[in-house]
N, C-alpha and C positions, 0 to 999 in steps of 0.2 A: 514741730521739728522742721527746720529750714530745709528746703530741697537742695540737693547737690547738683550743680550744673555741670556741663560738659567739660569746662576748663578745670574744675576741681577733680573730676574723674581722671582727666589726662594727667594732672599733676600727681595724683595718687598713684596712677599706673607707672609714671616715671620714677617716683620714689621707691616703689616696689621693685622695679627693674634695677635701680641703683643698688638697693639693698641686696638683691640676689647676686648682682655682679660682685659686690664686696664680699659676700659670703663665699662665692666661688673662688675669688682670688685668695682669700684667707685659707680655704680648704686646699687649694693648689699649693700654697706655700707650706702648709703643714705636711701635705703628702710628699712634697719635694724634700723637706727636711727629714721626714721619716725614712725615705728612700736613701738619702745620703748617710744617715746614721746606720741603717741596715748594711749598706756597703762598707762603711768603716768597721762595723762589727765583723763582717765577713773577712775583710783584710786582716783585722786583728787576730781572728781565729786562725787564719792560714799562716800568718807570720809567727804566731806563738808555736804552732806545730812545726814550722820550718826551723825556728830557733831551737826547739827541742831536738830535732833531727841533726842539726849542725853544731849546736852549742853544748851538747851533753858531754860528759867525760867519755862515755863509750864512743860517741861520734868522733871525738878528737883522737882517741886511741886507734879507731879504724882508719881515720885519715892519715895519722902518722904511720901506721903500718903500711898503708897503700904507697906511701912515699918510698918505702924500702923494697917494693916488689922488684923482681928481676927485670932486666931490660928485654929479655926474650921470654915469650909466653911458654915456650917448651920447658923452661926451668921452673915454672910455677908448681908448687905442691898443691894437693887438693884443697888444703886450708887457704892458701893464697888465692886460688881460683874462686873460692867462695867469698873471700874478702873483696876481691875485685868486682865480683857480681853485685854484692850488696852495696858497696860504695858507689858504683856506677849508677845503681838504681836510685839512691838517695839524691845524687846530683842531677840525674835525669828528671826526677820528679820536681826538684827545685827549678830546673830550667823550664819545664813545662808550665809551672805556675807563673813564672816571670813572663814567658812568651805569650801566654794566654791573657795576661793582664790581671790575673787574680792577685798576685803580689807585685806591686810596682818594683822595678829594678832598683830604684833609689833606696829601697828598704833593705836590700840584700847586698848589692855589689860593693858599696863602700866598706862594709864590714868584713866581707869574706873574699874580696877580689884576689888577694895573694893565695889563699888556700884553694880557691877554685882553679886558678892557673896551675899551681903546683900539682893538684890532684889530676887535672886533665892531662898534663904531660906525663905523669906517672902511669896513668891507666891507658895510654895510647896503644901499647901492644895488645892488651886485652880487648879493647874496643875494636881495633882493626881486625883482629882475629875473629871476633864475634860477627862483625859485618860480613866477613868473607864466608862464614858458615850459614848465614841467614837463609840462603836459597838452595843449599846443597844437601840438606837433611843432616847436617853435622850437629854437634852438641851445642846448639844455640841456646843461650841462657839469658840474654839481655833483652830488655823491653825498650822500644823506642829507638834502637840502633845508636844510642848515644847522641842523637841529633840535637836534642834540646840541651844536653850537657855541653855539646860543642858550641852552640849558640851562646850559652851562658859564659863559657870560657872566652869567646870573642868579645862579649860585652865587658867582661872583667878586664881583659887586656886593653880595650878601648878606654875604659875608665882610668886605668893606671897610666896610660899614655897621656891622657889629659891632665891627670892630677900630678904626675911626676915627670913633666916634660924634660927630655934630655938626660934624665937621671937613670942610673942603673936599676933603680926600683921600678921603672916603667914596665920592664919585662923581667919579673923576678924568677930566678932559677933556684932550685933547692940547693942550699949550700952543701958542698960535698961532705963537710964534717957532720952536718945534721943527718944527711942520708946514711953516712957510715955508722953513726950512732944508732939510728933506727935499725939498720941491718944487723948490727951486733946484738941489739935487744931481741930481734927476731931469731937470730941464731941461738941465743940462749933460751928461747921459748918464753920470753917475757912479754906480756901484754900484746899479743899478736892481733888483738882486735876484740870486739865485744860479742863475737858469735859463739862464745863458750868453748873456744879451743885454745885458751892460753895455757902455757906450760906451767 
């Protein structure tokens, strides 16, 4: 058997080093791809849960009922207070997921911007009252102070201003006829929300 000289050993070591580098690069690409797929799966799971929260029939009923809440919190019934609490919590959770980057805003804002703006404006009396009670031992029921919900509403308005420049649609208000119809339904006890207190 012929002897292996130093140059052959050096060549063999170089080939082994190249092979190791190739294996490491391939392993790195596979790991990066797996990480990206895991992130997509996480996004998808969070998005599906949010779409369930926002897109279900019950969620739409609650959101519609919230648009008919009185302008003064002193006029809220106990059922309306419960509706405002849970509706705020849903949007606060959505806002937190968007602000933390778990759900990219581009997956939520274009679809729900009008509803976010409407609901934010309808729940202002409740949110302001809850913020005022936070530190005085009052009947504080809200989590997060509506801070993430407020940021979400600002994102929704900014999106609408970009998408509907100069149009009345840039800052949508709840049409008075729509609000009146919701209030009439509430007065009749119809579909006041999904919390089990419909008439």
